[in-house]
C-alpha positions in Angstrom: 0.0 0.0 0.0 1.4 3.4 -0.9 1.3 6.3 1.4 0.0 8.7 -1.1 -3.6 8.4 -2.4 -3.9 11.6 -4.4 -7.4 12.1 -3.1 -6.5 15.3 -1.4 -4.8 16.9 -4.3 -7.7 19.4 -4.8 -7.6 20.6 -1.1 -10.4 18.2 0.1 -10.0 15.3 2.7 -12.4 12.7 4.1 -13.6 12.7 7.6 -14.5 9.5 9.5 -17.9 8.6 8.1 -16.9 9.4 4.6 -17.9 13.1 4.2 -15.4 15.1 2.2 -14.5 18.6 3.4 -12.1 21.3 2.7 -8.7 20.9 4.3 -9.2 24.5 5.5 -12.4 23.6 7.4 -12.6 24.2 11.2 -12.7 20.4 11.8 -9.6 19.7 9.8 -7.8 22.6 11.5 -8.8 21.3 15.0 -7.4 17.8 14.4 -4.4 19.3 12.7 -3.6 21.3 15.7 -4.0 18.2 17.9 -1.5 16.4 15.6 1.0 19.3 15.9 0.6 19.2 19.7 1.3 15.5 19.7 4.4 15.9 17.6 5.7 18.7 19.9 5.2 16.5 22.9 7.4 14.0 21.1 10.1 16.7 20.7 9.9 17.5 24.4 10.2 13.7 25.3 13.4 13.5 23.4 14.9 15.9 25.9 13.5 14.3 29.1 15.1 11.5 31.1 12.6 10.9 33.9 11.0 7.6 33.4 7.7 8.4 35.1 7.3 11.6 33.1 8.1 9.8 29.9 5.5 7.1 30.8 2.9 9.9 31.3 3.8 11.7 28.1 3.5 8.5 26.1 0.1 7.9 27.5 -0.9 11.5 26.7 0.4 11.0 23.1 -1.9 7.9 22.9 -4.8 9.9 24.3 -4.2 12.7 21.8 -4.6 10.3 18.9 -7.9 9.4 20.5 -8.9 13.1 20.8 -7.8 13.6 17.1 -9.7 10.7 15.8 -12.9 12.0 17.6 -12.3 15.6 16.4 -12.1 14.1 12.8 -15.5 12.5 13.3 -18.7 14.5 13.1 -20.9 13.8 16.1 -23.7 12.4 13.9 -21.1 9.8 12.6 -19.9 8.6 16.0 -22.3 5.8 16.0 -22.7 3.2 13.2 -26.0 2.1 11.8 -25.8 -1.1 14.0 -25.7 1.1 17.2 -22.0 0.5 17.8 -19.4 3.2 18.2 -17.5 4.0 15.1 -14.4 4.7 17.3 -12.8 2.1 19.5 -12.0 4.7 22.2 -13.2 8.1 23.2 -11.9 10.5 25.9 -13.7 10.4 29.2 -13.5 11.9 32.6 -11.1 9.1 33.5 -8.3 10.6 31.3 -9.1 14.1 32.6 -8.9 12.9 36.2 -5.6 11.2 35.4 -4.1 14.4 34.2 -5.3 16.2 37.4 -3.7 13.5 39.6 -0.4 13.7 37.9 -0.5 17.5 38.1 -1.3 17.5 41.8 1.9 15.4 42.4 4.1 17.7 40.4 2.5 20.9 41.8 3.4 19.7 45.3 7.2 19.5 44.3 7.5 23.0 42.9 7.5 26.4 44.5 4.2 28.2 44.9 3.5 30.6 42.0 4.0 34.3 42.8 4.4 35.7 39.4 3.9 34.7 35.8 6.6 32.5 34.4 8.5 33.4 31.3 8.7 30.3 29.0 12.1 28.8 29.5 13.9 26.9 32.1 16.2 24.7 30.0 15.5 22.8 26.8 13.0 20.2 28.0 11.0 22.8 29.9 11.1 25.3 27.0 9.7 22.5 24.7 6.9 21.7 27.2 6.0 25.5 27.4 5.8 25.6 23.6 3.6 22.4 23.7 1.4 24.2 26.3 0.8 27.0 23.8 0.1 24.6 21.0 -2.3 22.8 23.3 -4.2 26.1 24.0 -4.4 26.7 20.2 -5.8 23.2 19.7 -8.4 23.9 22.5 -9.3 27.2 20.9 -9.8 25.5 17.5 -12.1 22.9 19.1 -14.1 25.7 20.8 -14.3 27.4 17.4 -15.5 24.2 15.7 -18.1 23.7 18.5 -19.7 27.0 17.6 -20.8 25.6 14.3 -20.7 21.7 14.8 -21.2 19.9 18.1 -18.0 18.7 19.9 -18.3 16.4 22.8 -17.3 18.7 25.9 -14.9 16.0 27.2 -12.6 16.9 24.3 -12.4 20.6 25.2 -12.1 19.7 28.8 -9.2 17.3 28.2 -7.3 19.9 26.2 -7.9 22.6 28.8 -6.6 20.3 31.5 -3.6 19.1 29.4 -2.4 22.6 28.9 -2.4 23.1 32.7 -0.6 19.8 33.1 2.1 20.8 30.5 2.6 24.1 32.5 3.1 22.3 35.8 5.3 19.7 34.2 7.5 22.4 32.7 8.0 23.8 36.1 8.7 20.4 37.6 11.2 19.5 34.9 13.0 22.8 35.4 13.3 22.0 39.1 14.6 18.5 38.8 17.1 19.7 36.1 18.3 22.6 38.4 17.3 25.1 35.7 16.1 28.4 37.1 12.7 29.8 36.2 12.5 33.3 35.1 9.5 35.4 36.3 7.5 38.3 34.8 7.5 40.6 37.7 6.2 44.1 36.6 8.0 45.6 39.6 11.3 44.6 38.3 11.3 46.2 34.8 
């Protein structure tokens, strides 16, 4: 099987369920942003040595494929004619709570926030901060899609929580790598 199909040569692509749409559609933009986020988390992973963090990030990458596949599926196509789900997995409160639990552990190990943090803190943390901003864009694109086509709220909630997780993780990684955080303190201009 060849990797290229030529079916997208005119700027159209197929969603799950078969409907063809413009590659510039809000739905395609949303799952494209999720794909970019997943790739950027992969870049961050290549600079991290902590095995528990790597395990968590691998699980998150798996979950992002789940989010992306659902983002690529119009809500009216989530169920097949026989009543079964078109997708083998969907994001649920379980994955959202998992992020919250991981975040709570990391948050206990870093200094309390007093100021905004400038993105940085060493290579791994910098890549995590960049992933956080891509995550926010992916979240905004799902919210935008939801204004015209229904999106299950769990997807938006998951990305919202994931951006918080990536922020706390960046702080934790800075700390364990002894990389100082830089603050935005308006009083020190």
